[in-house]
C-alpha positions in Angstrom: 0.0 0.0 0.0 2.8 2.4 0.8 4.4 3.7 -2.4 3.0 0.9 -4.4 0.6 2.6 -6.8 -1.0 4.3 -3.9 -1.7 7.6 -5.6 -5.0 6.3 -7.0 -6.4 5.4 -3.6 -4.6 7.9 -1.4 -6.4 10.7 0.5 -3.3 12.5 1.8 -0.4 14.0 -0.2 2.7 14.8 1.7 5.1 17.3 0.1 8.7 17.0 1.1 12.0 18.4 0.0 12.5 16.3 -3.2 9.1 15.0 -3.9 5.7 13.9 -2.8 4.2 10.9 -1.0 0.7 9.6 -1.4 -0.6 8.2 1.8 -3.8 7.3 3.7 -5.2 9.2 6.6 -6.6 6.2 8.4 -3.1 4.7 8.7 -1.5 8.0 9.6 -4.2 8.6 12.4 -3.7 5.2 13.8 0.1 5.6 14.2 0.7 9.2 14.9 -0.6 11.7 17.5 0.2 14.6 15.1 -2.0 13.1 12.2 -4.7 12.0 14.6 -5.1 15.7 15.8 -4.9 16.9 12.3 -7.6 14.7 10.8 -10.1 13.7 13.5 -13.2 15.5 14.3 -13.4 18.2 11.7 -9.6 18.6 11.6 -8.8 19.5 15.2 -8.2 23.0 14.1 -6.1 21.9 11.1 -7.3 23.0 7.7 -6.2 19.6 6.3 -8.8 17.7 8.3 -11.7 19.6 6.8 -11.6 18.5 3.2 -11.5 15.2 1.3 -7.9 15.2 0.0 -5.4 16.6 2.5 -2.1 18.3 1.5 0.5 18.3 4.1 3.7 20.3 3.7 6.9 19.0 5.3 9.1 20.9 2.9 12.1 20.8 5.2 12.1 17.0 5.4 14.2 15.3 2.8 12.1 12.8 0.9 14.4 9.9 1.8 13.9 10.6 5.5 10.1 11.1 5.0 10.0 7.7 3.3 11.7 6.1 6.3 9.2 7.7 8.7 6.1 6.8 6.7 7.4 3.4 5.9 7.7 2.8 9.7 4.1 4.1 10.2 2.8 1.7 7.5 5.0 -1.4 8.2 6.5 -1.0 11.7 9.9 -1.5 10.3 12.7 1.0 9.7 14.5 1.1 6.2 18.0 1.8 7.5 19.6 2.3 4.1 19.1 6.2 4.0 20.5 6.3 7.5 23.9 4.9 6.3 26.6 6.1 4.1 27.7 9.7 3.3 24.3 11.2 4.2 23.6 8.9 7.1 24.5 11.2 10.0 22.5 14.1 8.6 19.5 11.8 7.7 19.5 10.3 11.1 19.4 13.7 12.7 16.5 14.6 10.3 14.7 11.5 11.3 15.0 12.4 14.9 13.5 15.8 14.3 10.7 14.6 12.1 9.7 11.8 14.4 9.6 14.1 17.3 7.6 16.7 15.3 5.0 14.1 14.1 4.6 12.3 17.4 6.1 8.9 16.6 7.8 8.1 20.0 9.3 4.6 19.1 10.8 5.9 16.0 12.1 9.0 18.0 13.8 6.5 20.4 15.3 4.6 17.5 16.6 7.8 15.8 18.3 8.8 19.0 20.1 5.5 19.2 21.0 5.7 15.6 22.4 9.2 15.9 24.3 8.3 19.0 26.0 5.2 17.3 27.0 7.3 14.3 28.5 10.3 16.0 32.1 11.1 16.3 33.8 13.1 19.1 33.9 16.2 16.9 30.1 16.0 16.5 29.4 16.1 20.3 28.6 19.8 20.8 26.2 19.8 17.8 24.6 16.5 18.9 24.1 17.8 22.5 22.4 20.9 21.0 20.1 18.6 18.9 19.4 16.5 22.0 18.5 19.5 24.0 16.2 21.0 21.3 14.2 17.8 21.1 14.5 16.6 24.8 16.3 13.6 23.5 17.5 12.2 26.8 18.9 8.9 25.4 21.0 10.8 22.9 22.1 13.3 25.5 23.3 10.5 27.8 25.1 8.6 25.0 26.9 11.9 23.9 28.0 12.7 27.4 29.3 9.1 27.8 31.3 9.4 24.6 32.8 12.6 25.7 33.7 11.2 29.1 35.3 8.1 27.6 37.5 10.3 25.5 38.5 13.0 27.9 
């Protein structure tokens, strides 16, 4: 259902940096507090919940990272390939931010661990700032432990 000819039957279009995803509000509502608030009961104050076909703009989220998040919402699994390689650290941090913003706590936890395992000593100050902005306690503890082990 996810990215498998889903455009025809979708009722939500998510616009990201690099493309669009065609999704289904019932799945999004079942798996995310953010989308539940957006779509239920006349929209919960969100304009998107008030019409038939919703347009959601996550323009700062890279398409590859959005695919990881929505793939997780649909399948309960994380496609780790965008979180590896040259863009892995940046994509992992983006996933942490996006999963926090969209209310997906288990994925937020996973993203914290993924960022923690990929960071270098040189990244610690930036990683601590990221952890502080998102109240990512797991990431904060792991970063402090890395710094302590290398002092």
